[in-house]
C-alpha positions in Angstrom: 93.5 100.1 99.6 94.6 96.9 99.1 93.6 96.9 95.5 95.9 99.8 95.3 99.1 97.9 96.2 97.7 93.8 94.9 96.4 92.9 91.6 93.1 92.1 91.8 89.9 91.2 89.7 86.4 91.5 90.3 84.6 87.7 90.1 81.2 88.0 89.1 80.9 91.4 88.0 80.8 94.0 85.0 83.4 96.9 85.4 81.5 100.3 84.5 82.5 104.0 83.1 82.2 106.2 86.6 85.5 105.9 89.1 87.6 103.7 86.3 90.8 104.6 87.4 90.3 103.5 90.5 88.2 100.1 90.0 91.8 98.4 89.3 95.2 99.1 90.1 97.0 100.8 87.7 99.7 98.4 85.7 101.9 101.3 84.2 104.4 99.9 86.9 104.3 96.3 85.2 102.1 95.3 87.9 100.1 93.1 85.0 98.3 89.7 84.9 100.2 88.1 81.7 103.8 88.5 80.6 105.4 91.6 79.4 105.2 90.5 75.7 103.5 91.9 71.9 103.3 90.4 69.1 102.6 92.3 66.1 100.1 90.1 63.6 100.6 91.9 60.6 100.5 88.3 58.9 96.9 86.3 58.3 96.4 83.3 60.6 93.4 81.5 60.5 93.0 79.9 64.3 90.4 79.0 67.0 87.5 79.8 64.7 88.8 83.5 63.5 90.5 84.8 60.7 92.3 86.8 62.0 94.0 89.0 59.5 97.2 91.5 59.3 99.2 93.8 57.3 101.8 95.8 56.5 100.6 98.6 56.0 100.5 101.2 58.5 102.7 101.2 61.5 102.1 100.6 65.5 103.6 101.5 69.0 104.0 97.7 70.5 107.9 97.9 70.8 107.6 101.4 72.8 104.3 100.4 74.9 106.1 97.1 75.6 108.5 98.9 77.8 105.5 102.2 79.1 102.8 99.2 79.8 100.6 102.6 78.1 97.8 99.8 77.4 97.9 98.9 81.0 97.2 102.1 82.5 94.0 102.4 84.2 93.7 106.2 84.1 91.0 108.0 81.9 93.4 110.0 80.3 92.5 112.9 77.8 93.6 113.0 73.7 97.1 112.3 73.8 96.5 108.6 75.6 96.4 106.5 72.9 98.0 103.4 74.6 98.9 100.3 72.1 98.0 101.9 68.8 97.9 101.0 65.4 98.0 103.6 62.6 97.6 104.9 58.8 98.0 107.6 56.8 96.3 107.5 53.4 94.5 109.1 50.3 93.5 106.6 48.8 89.5 105.5 48.7 87.8 102.5 50.1 91.5 101.4 51.8 91.1 99.9 54.6 93.3 97.3 56.8 93.6 95.8 59.5 96.3 94.3 62.6 96.4 92.1 65.0 98.6 92.0 68.5 98.8 89.1 71.0 99.4 90.3 74.7 101.7 88.1 76.8 103.9 84.7 76.1 103.3 82.0 73.7 102.2 84.9 71.1 102.2 84.7 67.7 101.3 80.9 68.0 98.2 78.6 66.5 95.1 77.5 68.5 96.2 73.3 69.5 99.8 74.6 70.3 101.6 73.0 73.4 102.2 75.7 76.0 106.5 75.8 76.8 106.4 75.4 80.6 108.7 77.9 80.6 106.0 80.4 79.2 105.0 82.9 81.7 101.9 84.1 83.1 99.9 85.1 86.7 98.2 81.9 85.3 94.6 83.1 87.0 91.9 80.9 87.1 88.1 81.9 85.8 89.6 84.6 83.4 85.8 84.5 81.3 85.9 88.7 80.1 88.0 91.4 78.9 87.4 95.3 79.4 89.6 98.2 77.8 89.1 101.9 76.8 88.8 101.7 73.1 90.1 105.0 71.7 90.8 106.5 67.8 91.9 110.5 69.1 93.6 111.2 65.7 91.4 110.0 63.0 90.2 112.2 60.5 86.9 113.0 61.4 85.3 113.1 57.6 85.3 111.6 54.3 84.3 108.7 56.6 87.4 107.5 58.0 87.7 105.4 61.3 88.6 102.7 63.4 87.1 99.4 65.0 87.7 96.9 66.9 87.2 93.3 65.0 87.4 90.4 67.6 89.1 89.9 71.0 90.1 86.7 72.7 91.8 85.2 75.4 94.4 83.0 75.4 94.6 79.9 78.1 96.2 76.9 78.8 93.3 74.7 78.4 93.8 71.1 80.9 95.8 69.1 79.3 98.5 71.9 78.6 97.7 73.3 75.4 97.0 76.8 74.2 93.5 77.9 73.3 92.3 81.2 71.7 89.1 81.9 72.6 87.2 85.1 70.8 84.8 86.7 73.6 80.8 86.7 71.9 78.6 88.2 74.8 78.7 92.3 75.1 79.1 93.8 78.3 80.5 97.4 77.9 79.0 100.3 75.6 81.1 99.6 73.0 79.7 96.8 69.7 82.2 95.1 67.6 83.0 96.7 63.9 81.2 99.8 64.9 82.7 102.8 63.9 85.2 105.3 66.7 86.8 109.2 65.8 86.6 112.1 68.0 87.9 112.9 72.0 85.8 110.5 73.3 87.0 106.5 74.9 84.7 104.2 74.5 84.3 100.8 76.9 84.9 97.9 75.4 83.4 95.0 77.6 83.0 91.1 76.4 82.7 87.9 77.8 83.0 84.6 76.6 79.7 82.7 76.1 77.7 81.2 78.9 78.6 77.9 78.0 82.1 78.7 77.7 82.4 80.7 80.8 80.7 77.4 82.5 84.2 75.4 80.8 86.5 77.7 81.9 85.6 78.2 85.6 84.6 74.7 86.1 87.8 73.3 84.8 91.7 73.8 85.2 91.5 76.4 82.6 94.9 79.1 83.2 94.9 82.7 81.7 97.7 83.2 79.4 97.4 86.4 77.2 95.1 88.1 74.9 94.3 88.9 71.5 93.3 91.9 69.8 92.8 92.7 66.1 92.6 96.3 65.1 90.6 97.9 61.7 91.1 101.3 59.8 89.0 102.5 57.2 88.8 105.8 55.1 85.6 104.8 53.2 85.3 108.0 51.2 86.5 110.1 47.5 88.4 113.0 47.3 92.4 112.8 47.7 93.3 114.5 50.7 95.4 113.0 52.4 93.9 111.7 56.2 95.0 109.6 59.5 92.8 106.9 60.6 94.4 105.3 64.3 93.2 102.6 66.8 94.5 102.5 70.7 93.5 100.8 73.6 94.3 101.5 77.2 92.9 100.7 81.0 93.2 96.5 79.5 91.3 94.7 82.7 90.1 91.4 83.2 86.9 90.0 84.7 86.3 86.7 85.7 83.2 84.0 86.7 80.1 82.5 85.2 78.0 85.7 86.1 77.6 89.0 84.4 76.6 91.4 87.7 76.7 94.6 87.5 80.1 95.9 89.5 79.4 98.9 91.9 83.2 99.9 93.3 81.5 101.1 96.6 80.5 97.5 97.6 81.9 94.6 99.2 82.5 91.9 96.8 84.8 88.8 95.9 87.8 89.7 94.4 90.4 87.5 92.8 94.4 87.9 94.5 96.1 87.9 91.2 100.3 85.7 91.1 102.9 87.6 89.5 102.8 87.9 85.8 106.1 86.8 84.7 106.1 83.4 86.8 107.2 79.8 84.4 104.3 77.3 84.4 107.1 75.0 85.7 106.9 77.5 88.7 103.5 77.7 89.1 103.1 74.3 89.4 105.9 73.4 91.9 104.3 72.9 94.9 107.4 73.9 97.3 108.0 77.0 95.6 106.3 80.2 97.4 103.1 81.8 95.8 104.1 85.4 94.9 101.2 87.4 94.7 101.2 90.5 91.7 102.4 93.9 94.0 104.8 95.6 91.6 
């Protein structure tokens, strides 16, 4: 009951597709672990050891879902549920494009930038994994049309106050990076940092700031037909700690209470201000 009223995340455990919607508090009402911001990366940025590739070709719904929080919706819906989505229509043979999105404060900034004291987040500690449901519902199911996830990273405030962007590299869920997806099913994305990086994050004063996700769209085949290719994510959630054990919804497990996602760093770091839980 408490996890439906207060946003919490399991510590040291995986998620599973069974009973997906009951494992984490639904974020549709704005109960999310970071500030309500989305930055559209329709340009190239090399930072944090990754060449983040973005193009202006195609469309997205970032401005819409920033108000509806559809990407934080924890229900497992049908083909009309696309969450944060990116799409294109093309008849060009071999057409491939990509776009990345920053979720949360200090968006669009590069690794090593100093984090503003007015930046907002829950500042949750020990965040080491990212999970969501990946979909490609509207993609044409012929002519080598697929969408893919190329990169996903967690954005942090490090112990010295700098922005750090770390790609999650160890697969925990069903989906594998760059695996083509299309059709009516959703695929559970779940990745965490390497073992050594998990230790660094959990044993030091690293605070969660937000996420970065890059989608790729491709029409690989020949022909003159105009096709539709779409990528989207729903059910965004985090996992914590150094362990990667299985997650059992019905067992007693250690869960982390999440503070309000719109708390400034100045307020979070002020011992005279009461800590507020995320209950929206």
